[in-house]
C-alpha atoms as one frame of an Amber mdcrd trajectory, in Angstrom:
protein
 -27.639 -54.674  -0.528 -28.228 -55.276   3.173 -29.254 -58.898   2.631 -26.168
 -59.585   0.530 -23.951 -57.832   3.074 -25.433 -59.869   5.920 -25.148 -63.094
   3.915 -21.434 -62.366   3.524 -21.157 -61.852   7.282 -20.295 -58.158   7.023
 -21.514 -55.385   9.274 -22.212 -51.918   7.933 -19.075 -50.830   9.779 -16.892
 -53.429   8.051 -18.371 -52.669   4.625 -17.752 -48.979   5.242 -14.152 -49.698
   6.200 -13.539 -51.857   3.125 -15.262 -49.480   0.714 -14.040 -46.159   2.053
 -17.608 -44.963   2.583 -18.930 -43.846   5.946 -21.266 -46.078   7.935 -23.901
 -43.401   7.514 -23.571 -43.510   3.715 -23.788 -47.310   3.680 -26.987 -47.008
   5.709 -28.391 -44.435   3.280 -27.591 -46.714   0.333 -29.269 -49.688   2.000
 -32.390 -47.657   2.753 -32.562 -46.341  -0.823 -32.103 -42.736   0.285 -28.812
 -42.208  -1.529 -26.781 -44.001  -4.167 -23.101 -44.494  -4.830 -21.435 -43.579
  -8.093 -21.035 -46.223 -10.778 -17.455 -46.713  -9.629 -18.757 -47.047  -6.094
 -21.292 -49.659  -7.158 -18.541 -51.638  -8.838 -16.401 -51.423  -5.711 -19.272
 -52.539  -3.463 -20.077 -55.428  -5.809 -16.429 -56.491  -5.748 -16.325 -56.395
  -1.951 -19.619 -58.304  -1.736 -18.415 -60.745  -4.414 -21.465 -60.278  -6.610
 -22.436 -58.685  -9.897 -23.528 -55.048  -9.896 -26.849 -56.197 -11.360 -27.599
 -58.179  -8.200 -27.481 -54.974  -6.164 -30.227 -53.534  -8.392 -32.284 -56.718
  -8.355 -32.297 -56.836  -4.568 -33.660 -53.273  -4.388 -36.236 -54.039  -7.074
 -37.347 -57.163  -5.204 -37.720 -55.192  -1.966 -39.784 -52.500  -3.687 -42.083
 -55.073  -5.293 -42.584 -56.955  -2.038 -44.036 -53.809  -0.453 -46.975 -53.751
  -2.875
């Protein structure tokens, strides 16, 4: 999600403001430590102007690139 957020020119602070999440929670999501609800995923995807699936693909790509 971080790459998409950065591509859209958003800081964690701005994404937190737009989504209603805390900056700390956005950071946890981006690091794969925590996850939003399904409704939260939909909201983040709407803010980031992408499909929910893209948020999963980005995480999957990052995990695979570590191997």
